[in-house]
C-alpha positions as CSV (number, residue, x, y, z in Angstrom):
1,M,-41.3,13.0,-7.7
2,T,-44.2,12.5,-5.2
3,P,-44.6,15.0,-2.4
4,R,-44.7,13.2,1.0
5,D,-45.7,14.5,4.4
6,E,-47.4,13.1,7.5
7,I,-50.9,13.5,8.7
8,N,-51.7,12.0,12.1
9,G,-48.8,9.7,11.6
10,A,-49.8,8.4,8.2
11,E,-47.9,8.9,4.9
12,V,-49.6,11.0,2.3
13,S,-48.8,11.5,-1.4
14,C,-50.3,13.6,-4.1
15,D,-50.4,11.0,-6.8
16,S,-53.7,9.9,-8.1
17,T,-52.3,6.8,-9.7
18,H,-50.8,5.4,-6.4
19,P,-53.1,6.4,-3.6
20,K,-52.3,5.5,0.0
21,Q,-55.0,4.3,2.4
22,K,-53.7,4.3,5.9
23,Y,-56.4,6.1,7.8
24,N,-59.0,5.0,10.3
25,A,-62.7,5.4,9.4
26,M,-64.2,8.9,9.9
27,Q,-60.9,10.6,10.9
28,R,-61.2,14.2,12.1
29,L,-58.5,16.2,10.5
30,T,-56.7,19.1,12.3
31,W,-55.7,22.4,10.8
32,N,-52.1,21.1,10.7
33,D,-53.3,18.1,8.7
34,V,-55.0,20.6,6.3
35,E,-51.7,22.5,5.9
36,V,-49.9,19.3,5.0
37,L,-52.6,18.4,2.4
38,T,-52.5,21.9,1.0
39,K,-48.7,21.8,0.6
40,A,-49.0,18.4,-1.1
41,L,-51.5,19.8,-3.7
42,A,-49.5,23.0,-4.2
43,D,-46.2,21.1,-4.7
44,A,-48.0,18.9,-7.3
45,V,-49.4,21.9,-9.1
46,D,-46.0,23.6,-9.0
47,A,-44.3,20.5,-10.5
48,T,-46.4,20.8,-13.7
49,N,-44.9,24.3,-14.4
50,I,-48.5,25.5,-15.3
51,E,-48.8,29.1,-14.1
52,I,-52.3,29.0,-12.5
53,D,-53.7,32.5,-12.6
54,H,-57.2,32.0,-11.2
55,I,-58.5,29.5,-8.5
56,V,-62.2,28.7,-8.4
57,A,-63.7,27.0,-5.4
58,V,-66.7,24.7,-5.8
59,S,-69.2,26.0,-3.3
60,R,-69.1,25.2,-0.3
61,G,-66.5,22.5,0.4
62,G,-63.9,24.1,-1.9
63,F,-63.8,27.5,-0.2
64,V,-61.1,26.8,2.5
65,P,-58.8,24.6,0.3
66,A,-59.0,27.2,-2.6
67,R,-58.1,30.1,-0.2
68,L,-55.2,28.1,1.2
69,L,-54.0,27.0,-2.2
70,A,-54.2,30.6,-3.5
71,S,-51.7,31.6,-0.7
72,K,-49.3,28.7,-1.4
73,L,-49.4,29.2,-5.1
74,K,-49.3,33.0,-4.9
75,V,-52.5,33.3,-7.0
76,R,-54.3,36.6,-6.5
77,R,-57.5,35.8,-8.4
78,L,-59.9,33.7,-6.4
79,G,-63.5,33.0,-7.1
80,S,-66.2,30.4,-6.7
81,I,-68.9,28.5,-8.5
82,G,-72.1,27.2,-7.0
83,V,-73.7,23.9,-8.2
84,R,-76.9,22.5,-6.9
85,Y,-79.4,19.9,-8.1
86,A,-82.7,21.0,-9.6
87,D,-84.5,17.8,-8.7
88,A,-84.9,15.7,-5.5
89,S,-83.2,12.7,-7.1
90,R,-80.0,14.8,-7.6
91,I,-79.7,14.0,-11.3
92,T,-79.9,17.4,-12.9
93,P,-77.2,19.8,-11.9
94,E,-77.5,23.6,-12.4
95,I,-75.2,26.5,-11.7
96,Y,-76.8,28.9,-9.1
97,A,-73.7,31.1,-8.8
98,P,-71.5,31.3,-11.9
99,A,-67.7,31.9,-11.6
100,G,-67.1,35.5,-12.4
101,G,-64.1,37.3,-13.9
102,L,-62.9,34.4,-16.1
103,R,-60.9,35.3,-19.2
104,P,-60.3,33.2,-22.3
105,S,-56.5,33.2,-21.5
106,D,-56.9,32.0,-17.9
107,K,-55.3,28.9,-16.5
108,V,-57.8,27.9,-13.8
109,L,-57.5,25.5,-10.9
110,L,-61.0,24.2,-9.8
111,V,-60.9,23.1,-6.2
112,E,-63.0,21.0,-3.9
113,D,-62.2,19.5,-0.5
114,A,-63.4,16.0,-1.1
115,I,-65.1,14.2,-4.0
116,E,-67.9,11.8,-3.1
117,T,-69.6,11.3,-6.5
118,G,-67.8,14.0,-8.5
119,R,-70.8,15.0,-10.5
120,S,-70.9,18.6,-9.2
121,L,-67.2,19.2,-9.8
122,M,-67.4,17.7,-13.3
123,Y,-70.5,19.8,-14.2
124,A,-68.7,23.0,-12.9
125,A,-65.6,21.9,-14.9
126,T,-67.6,21.6,-18.1
127,V,-69.0,25.1,-17.7
128,I,-65.7,26.7,-16.8
129,A,-63.6,24.8,-19.5
130,A,-65.6,26.4,-22.2
131,Q,-64.5,29.9,-20.9
132,V,-60.8,29.4,-20.3
133,S,-57.6,28.2,-22.0
134,V,-56.6,25.6,-19.3
135,L,-58.6,24.0,-16.6
136,K,-57.2,21.7,-13.9
137,T,-59.1,20.0,-11.1
138,A,-57.9,19.4,-7.5
139,A,-59.1,17.9,-4.2
140,Y,-57.6,16.7,-1.0
141,Y,-59.5,13.4,-1.3
142,R,-61.7,11.4,-3.6
143,Q,-63.7,8.2,-3.1
144,P,-62.8,5.3,-5.4
145,T,-66.4,5.2,-6.7
146,S,-66.4,8.9,-7.8
147,V,-66.8,9.8,-11.4
148,P,-64.0,12.2,-12.2
149,S,-60.3,11.5,-12.7
150,L,-58.8,14.6,-11.0
151,D,-55.6,16.3,-12.2
152,F,-54.5,16.6,-8.6
153,V,-55.6,14.6,-5.6
154,V,-53.7,13.8,-2.4
155,E,-55.5,10.5,-1.5
156,E,-58.2,8.2,-2.7
157,R,-60.1,6.6,0.2
158,S,-63.5,4.9,0.8
159,Q,-64.3,6.8,4.0
160,L,-63.8,10.6,3.7
161,P,-62.5,12.4,6.8
162,Q,-64.2,15.2,8.6
163,F,-62.5,18.6,8.0
164,P,-62.0,21.2,10.8
165,W,-64.5,23.6,9.1
166,E,-67.3,21.0,9.2
């Protein structure tokens, strides 16, 4: 079953195979919109019956969604990972702040707010996956041209919205 709510009068579903595109270009989201997005992601994660025990935010966009998801999913362990590019052409990613406190038995949810290219998230996922038993990825939005196929995404859209924390 697909969770459905409304954001600014538009239907939203957390189903990466059937994305909805009903938004105007450069929409500015409200905090209420973010709560709806967070509920959709949390419901989708809950539906898998995977007991996530650690949430990791991809710095910086993932901080707010990760914290909100931690509350909704009742996950007490929350961390972050920082990825930057070592070169001006943004080809070579590097970790500048590794995710701490990971255990081999952990089931981790790696979170970002929106995915433009997906390279940073995928690099962070590769690093974390080698350290834990289960790794799932999540974001509110992803662009159709982005690299990764996320485990959980609320919507795929060409024009990403502006979040209240931006």
